[in-house]
C-alpha positions in Angstrom: 0.0 0.0 0.0 1.3 3.5 -0.8 0.2 5.9 1.9 1.5 9.0 0.2 1.0 8.9 -3.6 3.8 9.8 -5.9 5.3 13.3 -6.1 8.0 14.4 -8.5 11.4 14.8 -6.8 12.7 18.2 -6.0 16.3 19.0 -6.9 18.5 18.3 -3.8 21.6 20.3 -3.2 24.9 18.6 -2.4 26.3 19.8 0.9 29.9 18.6 0.3 32.5 20.5 -1.6 34.7 17.4 -2.2 35.0 13.6 -1.7 31.4 12.5 -2.0 27.9 13.7 -2.2 25.3 14.4 0.5 22.0 15.6 -0.9 19.6 17.4 1.4 16.0 17.3 0.0 14.4 19.2 2.9 11.0 18.2 4.1 8.8 15.9 1.9 5.2 17.0 2.5 3.8 13.5 3.0 6.2 12.8 5.8 5.2 15.9 7.8 1.8 14.2 8.4 1.7 13.7 12.2 0.0 10.3 11.8 3.2 8.9 10.3 5.3 9.7 13.4 2.5 8.4 15.7 2.3 5.2 13.7 6.0 4.5 14.1 6.0 5.3 17.8 3.2 2.8 18.3 4.0 0.0 15.7 7.7 -0.4 16.2 9.1 -2.6 19.0 11.6 -0.1 20.4 14.3 -1.2 22.7 17.5 0.2 24.2 20.6 -0.2 22.1 23.9 -1.7 23.3 27.3 -0.3 22.4 30.6 -2.0 23.2 33.2 0.6 24.2 36.6 -0.1 25.8 35.6 -3.6 26.7 32.4 -2.5 28.4 28.8 -2.9 27.2 26.8 0.4 27.5 23.0 0.4 27.3 21.8 3.6 25.7 18.8 5.8 26.5 18.3 6.1 22.8 16.0 3.3 21.5 16.5 1.4 18.2 14.8 -1.1 15.9 16.1 -3.0 12.9 13.8 -4.0 10.1 14.3 -5.5 6.6 12.7 -7.1 3.6 14.5 -10.3 4.7 16.2 -11.3 8.0 19.4 -9.4 7.3 22.1 -9.7 9.9 23.9 -6.5 10.7 26.7 -6.0 13.2 27.7 -2.5 14.4 29.0 -1.3 17.8 30.1 -4.9 18.5 26.6 -6.3 18.5 24.7 -8.4 15.9 21.1 -7.6 15.0 18.6 -9.7 13.0 16.1 -7.6 11.0 12.4 -7.9 11.9 9.9 -7.7 9.0 9.1 -4.3 7.5 5.8 -2.9 8.8 3.3 -1.4 6.4 4.2 2.1 7.5 7.9 1.4 6.9 7.2 0.0 3.5 5.3 3.1 2.5 8.0 5.4 3.7 10.6 3.3 1.9 8.7 3.5 -1.4 8.5 7.3 -1.1 12.2 7.6 -0.3 13.1 5.3 -3.3 11.0 7.5 -5.7 12.6 10.7 -4.6 16.2 9.3 -4.4 16.2 7.0 -7.4 17.8 4.2 -5.3 16.4 1.0 -3.8 16.8 -0.2 -0.2 16.1 -3.4 1.6 16.5 -2.6 5.3 15.9 0.2 7.8 17.7 1.1 11.1 15.5 3.3 13.3 16.6 5.4 16.2 14.4 7.2 18.7 15.9 10.1 20.6 13.7 11.3 23.5 15.3 14.7 23.6 18.5 16.6 22.8 20.1 14.9 25.8 20.6 11.9 23.5 22.9 11.8 20.4 25.5 9.8 18.5 29.2 10.6 18.3 31.4 10.7 15.2 31.2 7.6 13.0 30.7 6.4 9.4 28.3 3.8 8.1 30.8 1.6 6.3 30.2 -1.9 7.8 31.0 -4.8 5.4 27.4 -6.0 5.4 26.4 -2.9 3.4 26.5 -2.9 -0.4 29.6 -0.8 -1.0 28.2 1.3 -3.8 24.8 2.0 -2.3 23.9 5.2 -0.6 22.1 5.6 2.8 18.9 7.6 3.0 18.1 9.3 6.3 14.5 10.4 7.2 14.0 12.7 10.2 10.7 13.0 12.0 9.9 15.1 15.1 12.3 17.6 16.7 14.7 19.4 14.4 18.3 18.5 15.1 21.7 19.6 13.9 23.7 17.0 12.0 27.5 17.5 11.6 30.0 16.2 9.0 33.8 16.1 9.4 36.4 15.3 6.7 38.6 12.4 7.8 41.8 14.0 6.5 41.4 17.8 6.4 39.2 18.1 9.4 36.8 20.4 7.5 33.4 20.5 9.2 29.9 21.5 8.1 26.4 21.2 9.6 22.8 20.9 8.4 19.6 21.2 10.4 17.5 18.2 9.8 13.9 19.3 9.7 10.8 17.4 10.5 9.9 15.2 7.5 13.2 15.8 5.7 15.2 13.4 3.6 19.1 13.3 3.5 20.9 11.0 1.0 24.6 10.1 1.7 26.5 8.4 -1.0 29.1 5.6 -0.5 32.0 7.9 -1.2 31.0 10.3 1.5 31.1 7.4 4.0 34.7 6.7 3.1 35.9 10.3 3.4 33.6 11.9 6.0 32.4 11.1 9.5 29.1 12.3 10.8 27.4 12.8 14.2 24.2 13.9 15.9 25.5 16.2 18.7 23.6 16.5 22.0 21.7 19.8 22.6 20.1 21.0 25.8 17.8 23.3 23.8 16.0 20.3 22.2 13.2 19.0 24.5 11.1 17.0 22.1 11.3 13.5 20.6 13.0 12.7 17.3 12.8 9.5 15.2 15.4 8.8 12.5 15.1 6.2 9.8 18.1 5.2 7.8 17.3 3.1 4.8 20.2 0.9 3.7 21.0 -1.9 1.2 22.4 -5.1 2.7 24.3 -7.8 0.8 22.3 -11.1 0.4 25.0 -13.0 2.1 23.9 -11.4 5.4 20.5 -13.1 5.3 20.2 -15.1 8.5 18.5 -18.4 9.0 17.2 -17.2 12.4 13.5 -16.5 13.0 12.4 -13.4 11.2 8.9 -13.2 12.8 9.9 -11.6 16.1 
């Protein structure tokens, strides 16, 4: 089912001056519908994430979920996740993102930030499970948050404010040359949901139960 209907893509500007392409589309009108965020808050089985740092396992306040067209296995921060089936809402958002970006995706990592007290430090999404040539599409719902980029060699930095209902597309080259982060902010009091649509290699498909 397509919740949104098709809209022609707007031209997205590239934020990077070199070594990759990060296209910011801004808000897509269908995604600003409050029913979309409410559906995700209620349909998704949110749980605390675990991050292994310096030999210790840290349980985050930030919540996450991992969904896919198939039971893709994805390991990051030292922990393996098996994708749960895509919900109807996620499938509809994925279709909209694919129409605007011109790329296909088969999995989605979701993060729920209760406020600006929660964020993510510098990193790149370059795990071996990901198709090397595929971009990552990031959808933001809820509170507007600043998103930073830093070049791995030059240290050049830039930032973009991710608005409610917005789409950001990061190509594979940008992941090799740039790091990104979601910094904490005491000024942000409201909830934000981030969906990053990814393309996983078929060899990551797990034989474990996909039904949840």
